[in-house]
N, C-alpha and C positions, 0 to 999 in steps of 0.2 A: 268059260271066256279066254282067250287065248290071249297070252303077255301083249300084244299089238292091241287087240279089242282092249285090252282094260285100261293101257297108255292112250287109246282114242277117247275113252271115254272121260278118263282123269282130266284131259286138255279139255272135252266137251263142256264138262264140269265147271272148271275155272271162265271158258268164253262165257258158260250161262253165268257165275258169281260177277263177272266182270259188265254183262250187259246189262241186269236188274239194277247193278252199283252206280251205274252210270244213268240210268233213263230211269227207274225206279217201277214199279209194279204192274201201276195203271197204263204208263207210256209206252211196257214190253209188249212186242203182239206176236205169237207164235213164229211169225213169219222175219220177223228179227232174230228171234233166236235159231230158225232155219238159214238166215244168213250169216251170223257170228260163229255161226258153229259148222258148216258146213253139212250139216246134217239134213237126209230128207224129214218130212215130217212123218212117215212111219216112224221111221228108225227113230225119234225124240220120243212119239209114244210108245213104243215097244220096251226103248231101256231107261227111261225117266215118268212119263205119263202124262197127264193135261201140265197147262201152265202153272198151275197151286203147286203140284208135285217139283217143277222146275224152278221154282222162286226157293221151296225147302229145300232142293240139292244146292242152292246157292247160297242159303242160308248157312246148311251144314258145313262146306265148302270153306265161306268165310270163318265159322266161329270155328272150326279144327283149325288156321289157319293161322287166328289170332292167339289160340291158348296155348299153342304150341310156342309161341313168339314170349307171349306177354308173363305168362306163368310161370313156364320156364326162368323167366330171370325176377321176375318176385320175386319164388320159391327158392333160389340161389341164396341158400345161407354164409356162403361163403362173401356176395358180396352187401357192402354197406345196403339199406334196404331202401333209406331216404333215395340216396344215390341210384338205386333198382328203379325206384316209382318214375323219377326225374327219366332218365334213359329211356321208360317206356313211355313217358307223356310226349317226350322231345319227338322220337319214331313216330307215332301213332302222329303230332302235328303238322314233322316235314312230309309225311304223307298224304292229308287230306289238304295241306296246302298245296303241294303239287297236285292233286288231283281235280280239284277244284270242287268234287261230288259229295264232300262230307263225308262222313263216317255209315259205315254199310247199316248198321244195327240202330243208330240214330238214326237213320232215312227209314226205316222199319217201323220204330216205334211209331212216328210221326207217321207214316202213311197207312200203315196195315194194323197197327196197335190197337187193339180191343173189336178187333173187327174178324178177326178166325182167331178161335183157340188153340187152332194146334201150332200155329205160329208166335200167337204171344206165348205160349209154353217152350218152346226153343226162344224166345227172347228173355223169358224169364230166365230161365234156365243158364242161358250164358249168363245176365248182369248176375247172377247169384254165385256164381261162379269167378268172376271177376272181383263181386265186392270183395266174398270171404277171404279172396289172395291178398288184397288190399288190407285187409282188416288183419293177416296175419305178419305180414311185411310192416305194418304200421305197430303191432304190439311187439316185435323184436327191435323196432325205434326206438319205443317205448322203454326195453330193458337197456338199452344203449345211453337214454337219454338224451335221444335226438328227438324226440315229441314234445310237441309244447302240451304241457304236465295241464294246461287248462282242457284238452281237447282231449276224448276217449278214439282207441284203435276204429270205433263202430261209427262214433260221427268224423272222426279224417276221411273214412273210405265213403263215407256219402257222400261229403264234401265232395270226394277227389271222381266220381261217380257224374254227378252231377256238372262238374267242371267238364269231364269229358262229354257229355249229354249237349252241353253249352256250343263249347269247341266245334263239333259238329252240322249244328247250326252254323255258328261265325264261319266256318268253312263253306259250307253249301251258300254263304252271300256274299260270297270272295272276300271275308278278309286274308289279311296276310299271313305268313308265318310269324313276322316280329309282334301284330298284337294277337296272337293268340299264345306266345310263349308269356307276353306279357300278365296273361289272364292267371297263365299255368305258375306263373311265377309267385304272382298273388297269391292264391291257393297255400303254395309252399310254403310263404313266409307267413302266413297263420298259421301251418301246421309242424313246423320247428321248432324247437326251443332255441331262444338266442343264444342262451347260455354254452350250448352246443355247438356254438359257432366261433 
């Protein structure tokens, strides 16, 4: 594949991700993908496959982008872990508030979760990586005396994932950035050791 065609494939992959993120799986047709990418049906099928494969491409692009941003931030041992968690959530909240269509993975869990084993596996793999990265960050917070001592890192990570999914639903239903930040701030207040403040 030539450098130019590789760039075209990457651009098309991003357009496919954006389309499925906006419209969801059921409301996106192959014709919608043709219009969004500028590729004809033959080129789409030849490069990506059918609608399901196009959707998996969208998930892969999204997961790669988010993991590179979120995991690098949460794994940064030079940054205070509670600050890293806050920065990550504030970024996510700003993004989904601006878009108004929620978190792609939250949408996938609601729309396709349990219906397709391959999609479910991609979703679970992504969530597991996010969960364990949160656990690592909260373990560092505990070691610094910043984590509420009645909360384990595992419990804190479970709470943050639940908040993330809840915020995705709120965003899909038109919640403001400020309203979502209030929810997140409440969760962080529960996780933070008041003696460390």
